[in-house]
N, C-alpha and C positions, 0 to 999 in steps of 0.2 A: 423454543430455542431460536435465537436470533440467527438469520442467515449470515454466512461468512463467505468472503471472496478473497482471492489472492490476485493482485494486479501487478503485473510486471511493467516496467517503463512508466511507473505512476507519476513521475515528475514531468513527463512530456505532455503535449497538448491533448492527445486522445486519452492517455492514461489518467491524467488529472481530472478531466471532465467525467470519465467513467467512474473514478473513485468518488467524486463529489456526488454524482447521481445515486450511486449505491448507498453511500452514507445517508443521503437525504431520504431515501426510502426505508431506512432503518437497518440496513445491513452493516456488519462489521467488516472493515476492509483492512487487510494486511498487504502491505506494498513493498516492493523491492525496486530500486533504481540506482544506477551508478552515477547518475547526473552527467553522463557523457553528452546527452542531447537535451535533456530537460533541465528545469531549474526548480529550486525550492520555492520560488515565488509562485509557481503554478499550483503549489499545494497550500498557499497561504490561507485559503478558506477552510482548510481541514485542520490547521494548527489548533491544538488544545482539545480536539474532539476525542472523546473516550472510545469512539468507534473507528479510529484510524491509527494504524501504526506504520512506520516507515523504517525499513532497513536499508541503509545507504550502502549498497554493494552491487556487484555484477551477478547476473544470473549464471555466469560461467564459474562462479565460486561455489563449489558444492557445499561448503560449510555455511555460507550465507543462505542458500536455498533451504538447507536443512533447518536453519534457525527460523526462517519464515514459516516453514511447515510446522515446526513445533509450536510456535506462537499461535498459529491458526488452529492447530489441533487442541491447544489448551483453552481456546476460546477467550483469550485476553484481548 
């Protein structure tokens, strides 16, 4: 089974670097970010990766967090 991770703030400097490292080692990364501080450009290296998904929403939105959890649980 492929390791999975959820990264919050994935479009920020730290989050994007963490997501890239995790994907590079073979993990599947499910990310959530509202882009209030980060940018999609920080995730450019992950575009098109089948091991990365991004939900553009706030972690304060329970529905968005639930969606990320469901995606991660499904292993997509």
